[in-house]
C-alpha positions as a Markdown table, in Angstrom:
| # | Residue | x | y | z |
|---|---|---|---|---|
| 1 | Met | 103.0 | -29.1 | 253.5 |
| 2 | Arg | 99.7 | -30.1 | 251.7 |
| 3 | Trp | 96.9 | -27.8 | 251.0 |
| 4 | Pro | 93.7 | -29.7 | 252.8 |
| 5 | Trp | 91.3 | -28.7 | 250.0 |
| 6 | Gln | 93.2 | -30.3 | 247.1 |
| 7 | Ser | 94.3 | -34.1 | 246.2 |
| 8 | Ala | 96.3 | -35.7 | 243.5 |
| 9 | Arg | 94.5 | -36.0 | 240.1 |
| 10 | Ser | 96.4 | -38.7 | 238.4 |
| 11 | Asn | 99.7 | -41.1 | 238.9 |
| 12 | Ser | 102.0 | -38.6 | 238.2 |
| 13 | Arg | 103.9 | -35.8 | 239.9 |
| 14 | Val | 105.2 | -32.6 | 238.6 |
| 15 | Val | 107.6 | -30.9 | 240.5 |
| 16 | Leu | 108.6 | -27.2 | 239.9 |
| 17 | Gln | 111.0 | -24.6 | 241.3 |
| 18 | Leu | 110.6 | -20.9 | 240.6 |
| 19 | Gly | 113.7 | -19.0 | 240.8 |
| 20 | Arg | 113.7 | -15.1 | 240.0 |
| 21 | Gln | 114.5 | -15.8 | 236.1 |
| 22 | Gln | 113.9 | -19.2 | 235.8 |
| 23 | Leu | 111.6 | -22.3 | 236.4 |
| 24 | Ala | 113.0 | -25.7 | 236.5 |
| 25 | Tyr | 110.5 | -28.8 | 236.0 |
| 26 | Leu | 110.2 | -32.4 | 236.4 |
| 27 | Gln | 107.6 | -34.8 | 235.6 |
| 28 | Ala | 107.6 | -38.8 | 236.7 |
| 29 | Pro | 105.2 | -41.3 | 237.6 |
| 30 | Lys | 104.2 | -41.0 | 241.3 |
| 31 | Gly | 105.9 | -44.2 | 242.3 |
| 32 | Gly | 107.7 | -43.1 | 245.5 |
| 33 | Ser | 110.7 | -45.1 | 245.4 |
| 34 | Ala | 113.9 | -45.5 | 242.9 |
| 35 | Pro | 114.7 | -46.2 | 240.4 |
| 36 | Leu | 112.3 | -43.7 | 238.9 |
| 37 | Ala | 112.5 | -42.5 | 235.1 |
| 38 | Pro | 111.5 | -39.0 | 234.7 |
| 39 | Glu | 109.2 | -38.4 | 231.6 |
| 40 | Arg | 110.0 | -34.7 | 231.1 |
| 41 | Trp | 112.2 | -32.5 | 232.7 |
| 42 | Gly | 114.0 | -29.0 | 231.7 |
| 43 | Leu | 114.3 | -25.4 | 232.4 |
| 44 | Ile | 112.6 | -22.0 | 231.2 |
| 45 | Glu | 114.7 | -19.0 | 231.5 |
| 46 | Leu | 113.8 | -15.6 | 231.2 |
| 47 | Gly | 115.7 | -12.2 | 230.7 |
| 48 | Glu | 113.6 | -10.7 | 233.3 |
| 49 | Pro | 111.1 | -11.9 | 236.1 |
| 50 | Ala | 108.1 | -11.8 | 233.7 |
| 51 | Asp | 105.5 | -14.3 | 235.4 |
| 52 | Glu | 103.1 | -13.9 | 232.5 |
| 53 | Ala | 105.4 | -15.2 | 230.1 |
| 54 | Leu | 106.5 | -17.9 | 232.5 |
| 55 | Gln | 102.8 | -18.9 | 232.6 |
| 56 | Arg | 102.5 | -19.4 | 229.2 |
| 57 | Gln | 105.4 | -21.2 | 228.6 |
| 58 | Leu | 104.6 | -23.7 | 231.2 |
| 59 | Ala | 100.7 | -24.2 | 230.0 |
| 60 | Ala | 102.7 | -25.0 | 226.8 |
| 61 | Leu | 104.6 | -27.8 | 228.1 |
| 62 | Gly | 101.2 | -29.7 | 228.9 |
| 63 | Leu | 102.4 | -31.1 | 232.3 |
| 64 | Ala | 98.9 | -30.6 | 233.8 |
| 65 | Gly | 97.0 | -33.6 | 235.4 |
| 66 | Gly | 98.8 | -35.0 | 237.9 |
| 67 | Glu | 99.9 | -33.7 | 241.5 |
| 68 | Val | 101.9 | -30.5 | 241.5 |
| 69 | Leu | 104.5 | -30.1 | 244.1 |
| 70 | Ala | 106.4 | -26.6 | 244.5 |
| 71 | Leu | 110.0 | -26.7 | 245.7 |
| 72 | Leu | 110.7 | -23.5 | 247.4 |
| 73 | Asp | 113.8 | -21.5 | 246.3 |
| 74 | Ala | 116.4 | -21.1 | 249.5 |
| 75 | Asp | 115.7 | -17.4 | 249.8 |
| 76 | Ala | 112.1 | -18.2 | 250.3 |
| 77 | Tyr | 112.0 | -19.6 | 253.7 |
| 78 | Gln | 114.0 | -20.4 | 256.8 |
| 79 | Ile | 114.5 | -23.6 | 258.7 |
| 80 | Leu | 115.1 | -23.5 | 262.6 |
| 81 | Lys | 115.7 | -26.3 | 265.1 |
| 82 | Ile | 113.9 | -25.8 | 268.4 |
| 83 | Asp | 113.3 | -28.1 | 271.5 |
| 84 | Thr | 109.9 | -29.7 | 271.0 |
| 85 | Pro | 107.1 | -27.7 | 272.8 |
| 86 | Asn | 105.4 | -29.9 | 275.6 |
| 87 | Val | 101.9 | -29.3 | 274.4 |
| 88 | Pro | 99.4 | -31.9 | 272.5 |
| 89 | Gln | 100.5 | -32.8 | 268.6 |
| 90 | Asp | 97.7 | -30.4 | 267.3 |
| 91 | Glu | 99.0 | -27.5 | 269.2 |
| 92 | Leu | 102.7 | -28.0 | 268.0 |
| 93 | Lys | 102.6 | -25.4 | 265.2 |
| 94 | Ala | 101.1 | -22.7 | 267.5 |
| 95 | Ala | 103.4 | -23.3 | 270.2 |
| 96 | Ala | 106.4 | -23.3 | 267.5 |
| 97 | Arg | 105.1 | -20.1 | 266.1 |
| 98 | Trp | 105.4 | -18.5 | 269.5 |
| 99 | Gln | 108.8 | -20.0 | 270.4 |
| 100 | Ile | 110.5 | -18.7 | 266.8 |
| 101 | Lys | 109.1 | -15.3 | 266.7 |
| 102 | Asp | 112.4 | -13.8 | 267.8 |
| 103 | Leu | 114.2 | -15.9 | 265.3 |
| 104 | Leu | 113.0 | -14.8 | 262.1 |
| 105 | Glu | 114.2 | -12.5 | 259.6 |
| 106 | Val | 110.9 | -11.3 | 258.4 |
| 107 | Pro | 107.7 | -10.5 | 260.1 |
| 108 | Leu | 105.9 | -13.5 | 261.5 |
| 109 | Asp | 102.6 | -12.7 | 259.8 |
| 110 | Glu | 104.4 | -12.8 | 256.2 |
| 111 | Leu | 105.2 | -16.3 | 257.0 |
| 112 | Thr | 103.5 | -19.8 | 256.6 |
| 113 | Leu | 104.9 | -22.2 | 259.0 |
| 114 | Asp | 105.2 | -26.1 | 259.2 |
| 115 | Val | 106.8 | -28.4 | 261.7 |
| 116 | Met | 108.2 | -32.0 | 261.6 |
| 117 | His | 110.1 | -34.0 | 264.2 |
| 118 | Val | 114.1 | -34.4 | 264.0 |
| 119 | Gly | 115.0 | -37.6 | 263.4 |
| 120 | Asp | 113.1 | -40.8 | 263.8 |
| 121 | Asp | 110.5 | -41.8 | 266.1 |
| 122 | Gln | 112.8 | -43.6 | 268.5 |
| 123 | Pro | 112.0 | -42.6 | 272.4 |
| 124 | Arg | 114.7 | -40.0 | 273.1 |
| 125 | Ala | 115.0 | -37.7 | 276.3 |
| 126 | His | 115.6 | -34.9 | 274.3 |
| 127 | Lys | 113.2 | -34.4 | 271.4 |
| 128 | Gln | 113.3 | -31.4 | 269.0 |
| 129 | Leu | 111.4 | -29.8 | 265.8 |
| 130 | Phe | 112.2 | -28.3 | 262.4 |
| 131 | Val | 110.1 | -25.3 | 262.0 |
| 132 | Val | 110.0 | -24.2 | 258.3 |
| 133 | Ala | 108.8 | -20.8 | 257.8 |
| 134 | Gly | 108.1 | -20.1 | 254.2 |
| 135 | Ser | 107.4 | -16.8 | 252.5 |
| 136 | Asn | 103.7 | -16.1 | 251.9 |
| 137 | Arg | 104.8 | -13.8 | 248.8 |
| 138 | Ala | 106.9 | -16.8 | 247.2 |
| 139 | Ile | 104.1 | -19.4 | 248.1 |
| 140 | Glu | 101.6 | -17.2 | 246.4 |
| 141 | Arg | 103.8 | -16.3 | 243.3 |
| 142 | Val | 104.5 | -20.1 | 242.5 |
| 143 | Ser | 101.0 | -21.1 | 243.5 |
| 144 | Lys | 99.4 | -18.1 | 241.0 |
| 145 | Leu | 101.9 | -19.4 | 238.4 |
| 146 | Gly | 100.7 | -23.1 | 238.5 |
| 147 | Ala | 97.0 | -22.1 | 238.7 |
| 148 | Ala | 97.2 | -19.9 | 235.6 |
| 149 | Ala | 98.9 | -22.8 | 233.8 |
| 150 | Gly | 96.0 | -25.2 | 234.6 |
| 151 | Met | 98.3 | -26.7 | 237.4 |
| 152 | Pro | 96.9 | -25.9 | 240.8 |
| 153 | Leu | 99.5 | -26.5 | 243.4 |
| 154 | Asp | 99.1 | -29.7 | 245.9 |
| 155 | Val | 102.3 | -29.5 | 248.0 |
| 156 | Val | 104.9 | -27.3 | 249.1 |
| 157 | Asp | 108.2 | -28.7 | 249.9 |
| 158 | Ile | 112.0 | -27.7 | 250.4 |
| 159 | Ala | 115.3 | -28.6 | 249.4 |
| 160 | Glu | 116.4 | -30.1 | 252.9 |
| 161 | Thr | 113.7 | -32.8 | 252.7 |
| 162 | Ala | 114.1 | -33.7 | 248.8 |
| 163 | Leu | 117.8 | -34.2 | 249.6 |
| 164 | Arg | 117.0 | -36.3 | 252.7 |
| 165 | Asn | 114.7 | -38.6 | 250.1 |
| 166 | Leu | 117.6 | -38.6 | 247.6 |
| 167 | Gln | 120.3 | -39.7 | 250.0 |
| 168 | Ser | 117.8 | -42.1 | 251.5 |
| 169 | Ala | 117.6 | -43.8 | 248.1 |
| 170 | Ala | 121.3 | -43.7 | 247.6 |
| 171 | Ala | 121.9 | -45.2 | 251.0 |
| 172 | Ala | 119.1 | -48.1 | 250.5 |
| 173 | Ala | 121.0 | -48.6 | 247.3 |
| 174 | Glu | 124.1 | -49.8 | 249.1 |
| 175 | Glu | 122.1 | -51.4 | 252.0 |
| 176 | Leu | 122.7 | -48.6 | 254.4 |
| 177 | Ser | 119.3 | -47.6 | 255.4 |
| 178 | Lys | 119.9 | -48.3 | 259.2 |
| 179 | Arg | 123.1 | -46.1 | 259.2 |
| 180 | Ala | 123.6 | -42.7 | 259.4 |
| 181 | Thr | 124.7 | -40.7 | 256.3 |
| 182 | Ala | 125.4 | -37.4 | 255.2 |
| 183 | Ala | 124.6 | -35.7 | 251.8 |
| 184 | Leu | 126.3 | -32.4 | 250.4 |
| 185 | Leu | 124.4 | -30.9 | 247.5 |
| 186 | Leu | 126.1 | -28.4 | 245.4 |
| 187 | Gln | 124.0 | -25.6 | 244.0 |
| 188 | Gly | 125.5 | -22.6 | 242.6 |
| 189 | Thr | 127.5 | -20.8 | 245.1 |
| 190 | Gln | 125.7 | -22.4 | 248.0 |
| 191 | Cys | 126.0 | -26.0 | 249.3 |
| 192 | Leu | 123.2 | -28.1 | 251.5 |
| 193 | Leu | 124.4 | -30.4 | 254.2 |
| 194 | Thr | 122.0 | -33.1 | 255.5 |
| 195 | Ile | 122.6 | -36.1 | 257.8 |
| 196 | Cys | 120.0 | -38.7 | 258.1 |
| 197 | Ala | 119.2 | -42.0 | 259.4 |
| 198 | His | 116.5 | -44.6 | 258.8 |
| 199 | Gly | 115.4 | -42.3 | 256.3 |
| 200 | Glu | 114.7 | -39.3 | 258.6 |
| 201 | Leu | 116.4 | -35.9 | 258.7 |
| 202 | Phe | 118.5 | -35.1 | 261.6 |
| 203 | Tyr | 120.6 | -32.3 | 260.8 |
| 204 | Thr | 121.1 | -29.8 | 258.2 |
| 205 | Arg | 123.1 | -26.5 | 257.3 |
| 206 | Arg | 123.5 | -24.4 | 254.4 |
| 207 | Leu | 127.3 | -23.7 | 253.7 |
| 208 | Asp | 129.0 | -21.5 | 251.1 |
| 209 | Trp | 130.7 | -23.3 | 248.3 |
| 210 | Asp | 134.5 | -23.1 | 247.8 |
| 211 | Ala | 135.2 | -22.9 | 244.0 |
| 212 | Arg | 138.9 | -23.7 | 244.6 |
| 213 | Leu | 137.5 | -27.3 | 245.5 |
| 214 | Leu | 136.7 | -27.9 | 241.8 |
| 215 | Lys | 140.0 | -26.6 | 240.6 |
| 216 | Arg | 141.8 | -28.6 | 243.0 |
| 217 | Ala | 140.0 | -31.8 | 242.2 |
| 218 | Thr | 140.1 | -31.6 | 238.4 |
| 219 | Gln | 143.8 | -30.5 | 238.0 |
| 220 | Thr | 146.6 | -32.9 | 237.1 |
| 221 | Gly | 147.7 | -34.6 | 240.1 |
| 222 | Ala | 144.7 | -34.2 | 242.1 |
| 223 | Pro | 144.1 | -36.4 | 244.7 |
| 224 | Lys | 142.7 | -40.0 | 243.9 |
| 225 | Ala | 142.6 | -42.3 | 246.9 |
| 226 | Asp | 144.3 | -45.6 | 246.1 |
| 227 | Ala | 142.0 | -47.3 | 248.7 |
| 228 | Pro | 138.7 | -46.1 | 250.7 |
| 229 | Ala | 139.3 | -44.5 | 253.8 |
| 230 | Pro | 138.2 | -47.1 | 256.5 |
| 231 | Leu | 135.0 | -46.2 | 258.3 |
| 232 | Gly | 135.9 | -44.3 | 261.5 |
| 233 | Tyr | 139.4 | -43.2 | 260.3 |
| 234 | Glu | 140.5 | -39.9 | 262.3 |
| 235 | Tyr | 141.7 | -37.5 | 259.6 |
| 236 | Met | 142.6 | -33.8 | 260.1 |
| 237 | Pro | 142.5 | -31.6 | 257.0 |
| 238 | Gly | 145.8 | -30.8 | 256.1 |
| 239 | Asp | 147.5 | -33.9 | 257.0 |
| 240 | Asp | 150.7 | -34.7 | 254.6 |
| 241 | Leu | 149.1 | -37.9 | 252.7 |
| 242 | Ala | 150.1 | -38.9 | 249.1 |
| 243 | Phe | 147.6 | -40.1 | 246.7 |
| 244 | Asn | 148.9 | -42.0 | 243.5 |
| 245 | Gly | 152.4 | -40.9 | 244.3 |
| 246 | Leu | 151.6 | -37.2 | 244.4 |
| 247 | Asp | 151.2 | -34.7 | 247.1 |
| 248 | Ala | 148.1 | -32.8 | 246.8 |
| 249 | Glu | 148.2 | -29.0 | 246.9 |
| 250 | Leu | 147.3 | -28.1 | 250.4 |
| 251 | Glu | 145.0 | -25.1 | 251.1 |
| 252 | Ser | 142.9 | -24.3 | 253.9 |
| 253 | Ser | 139.3 | -24.4 | 252.5 |
| 254 | Pro | 136.5 | -22.9 | 254.5 |
| 255 | Leu | 134.1 | -25.2 | 253.1 |
| 256 | Val | 136.0 | -28.4 | 254.6 |
| 257 | Leu | 136.6 | -26.6 | 257.8 |
| 258 | Glu | 133.0 | -26.0 | 258.3 |
| 259 | Leu | 132.1 | -29.6 | 257.5 |
| 260 | Gln | 134.5 | -31.0 | 259.6 |
| 261 | Arg | 132.8 | -29.0 | 262.4 |
| 262 | Ser | 129.5 | -30.2 | 261.4 |
| 263 | Ile | 130.9 | -33.8 | 261.3 |
| 264 | Asp | 132.5 | -33.1 | 264.9 |
| 265 | Val | 129.0 | -31.8 | 266.3 |
| 266 | Trp | 127.2 | -34.8 | 264.9 |
| 267 | Glu | 129.6 | -37.1 | 266.5 |
| 268 | Arg | 129.3 | -35.5 | 269.8 |
| 269 | Ser | 125.4 | -35.2 | 269.6 |
| 270 | Trp | 124.6 | -38.6 | 268.3 |
| 271 | Pro | 127.8 | -41.1 | 269.2 |
| 272 | Asp | 125.6 | -43.9 | 268.6 |
| 273 | Leu | 124.8 | -43.1 | 265.0 |
| 274 | Pro | 128.4 | -43.0 | 263.4 |
| 275 | Leu | 128.6 | -41.5 | 259.9 |
| 276 | Ala | 128.9 | -44.5 | 257.2 |
| 277 | Arg | 129.0 | -42.4 | 254.1 |
| 278 | Leu | 128.9 | -38.8 | 252.7 |
| 279 | Tyr | 126.9 | -38.5 | 249.4 |
| 280 | Leu | 127.9 | -36.0 | 247.1 |
| 281 | Ala | 125.4 | -34.6 | 244.8 |
| 282 | Ala | 127.4 | -32.3 | 242.2 |
| 283 | Pro | 126.2 | -31.3 | 238.7 |
| 284 | Glu | 129.8 | -31.8 | 237.3 |
| 285 | His | 132.9 | -33.6 | 238.2 |
| 286 | Gly | 131.1 | -35.4 | 241.1 |
| 287 | Gln | 133.7 | -38.5 | 241.2 |
| 288 | Glu | 136.8 | -35.9 | 241.3 |
| 289 | Leu | 135.2 | -33.9 | 244.0 |
| 290 | Ala | 134.1 | -37.0 | 246.0 |
| 291 | Ala | 137.9 | -38.3 | 246.0 |
| 292 | Leu | 139.0 | -34.9 | 247.1 |
| 293 | Leu | 136.6 | -34.6 | 250.1 |
| 294 | Gln | 137.2 | -38.0 | 251.3 |
| 295 | Arg | 140.9 | -37.3 | 251.2 |
| 296 | Glu | 140.2 | -34.0 | 253.2 |
| 297 | Leu | 137.6 | -35.4 | 255.8 |
| 298 | Gly | 138.8 | -38.9 | 256.1 |
| 299 | Leu | 135.0 | -40.0 | 255.6 |
| 300 | Arg | 134.2 | -42.5 | 253.0 |
| 301 | Thr | 132.6 | -40.3 | 250.1 |
| 302 | Ser | 130.7 | -41.2 | 247.1 |
| 303 | Ala | 129.3 | -39.2 | 244.3 |
| 304 | Ile | 125.5 | -39.9 | 243.7 |
| 305 | Asp | 124.8 | -41.1 | 240.1 |
| 306 | Pro | 121.4 | -39.6 | 239.2 |
| 307 | Ala | 121.1 | -41.7 | 236.4 |
| 308 | Ala | 121.2 | -45.0 | 238.5 |
| 309 | Leu | 118.3 | -43.8 | 240.7 |
| 310 | Phe | 116.5 | -41.9 | 237.9 |
| 311 | Pro | 117.2 | -43.6 | 234.5 |
| 312 | Gly | 117.5 | -40.9 | 231.5 |
| 313 | Phe | 118.6 | -38.0 | 233.7 |
| 314 | Glu | 121.8 | -37.0 | 232.0 |
| 315 | Pro | 123.3 | -33.8 | 231.0 |
| 316 | Ala | 123.4 | -34.8 | 227.3 |
| 317 | Ala | 119.3 | -34.7 | 227.4 |
| 318 | His | 118.8 | -31.1 | 228.1 |
| 319 | Gly | 121.9 | -29.6 | 228.5 |
| 320 | Pro | 124.1 | -28.7 | 231.8 |
| 321 | Ala | 122.2 | -25.7 | 232.8 |
| 322 | Ala | 118.8 | -27.7 | 232.9 |
| 323 | Tyr | 120.8 | -30.6 | 234.5 |
| 324 | Ala | 121.9 | -28.4 | 237.2 |
| 325 | Ala | 118.8 | -26.7 | 237.9 |
| 326 | Cys | 116.9 | -30.1 | 237.9 |
| 327 | Leu | 119.3 | -32.0 | 240.0 |
| 328 | Pro | 117.9 | -30.5 | 243.5 |
| 329 | Leu | 114.3 | -31.3 | 242.3 |
| 330 | Leu | 115.1 | -35.2 | 242.0 |
| 331 | Gly | 114.4 | -36.2 | 245.6 |
| 332 | Ala | 110.9 | -34.5 | 245.7 |
| 333 | Leu | 109.9 | -36.9 | 243.1 |
| 334 | Leu | 110.3 | -39.6 | 245.8 |
| 335 | Arg | 108.2 | -37.8 | 248.6 |
| 336 | Gln | 106.0 | -40.1 | 250.7 |
| 337 | Asp | 102.7 | -38.8 | 251.3 |
| 338 | Glu | 102.1 | -40.8 | 254.3 |
| 339 | Arg | 105.0 | -39.4 | 256.1 |
| 340 | Val | 103.9 | -37.2 | 259.0 |
| 341 | Leu | 105.5 | -33.6 | 259.1 |
């Protein structure tokens, strides 16, 4: 959502994500397409949630002057899917507001709503909307922080659309823009799953991360497929397959099971859009985790190489903590302003 009274001030974009005790930031030219080299990025950490100290440190970075985009924290909003109300376009938000009032975790008057269509603009009998309900308190906090640092807020965005942009760029690099692809972002104890096609978001879900997968992926004898699984290959988690002459330790992973359920739902709901790839965005051990997930899901899985899309974005530049915190922000740099939400 863009504040109607403000406009971009220069040809640069700054993305901020404000957490309880940290602020991640990225700055890059406002190019809109990859490859896009970040000019500055990093992480400000505090021992306690003191916004005044954050304001001073943010102002000292000298990032002011361009468009400022805030990516809401996961606990600062809900994203819901509803059937598209049969009302004119300019009445969608009001109709959605009434339709979701019983589905919200907090009172409606404490939220700011925005809507976007599910999927592309192809004519379909059954149309749906994503409704984003953002916390007024969270939006006000980051807005005040930016204003105090000389960086008034232009746009509020969410992780789902940022990941959509990132996976769409990865798909375009492999000439898969017209195919359906999934993406899994690892962030702390949670994961974000999105499914997109033609550059548009069709499906999203948050899942709990299973830390055992990282251990399995990096241990000696971890599964490394000798050849990529063919597209459409049917595989059930736990099948007895050998990789590189070794049998992997087979454990029931709740995350793998939930991913498989989501894939099954997708295949039933969108049989004309089979998944061509699962992209993994992980702050560490991406290749190893991708090999393990490919084995468990039977779906071609690739680890996104952020440095290929965003030259210079590497852990060695500012350390693993800043790298992990800024990874979810990359897709927001690719936001297209002409996209109608």
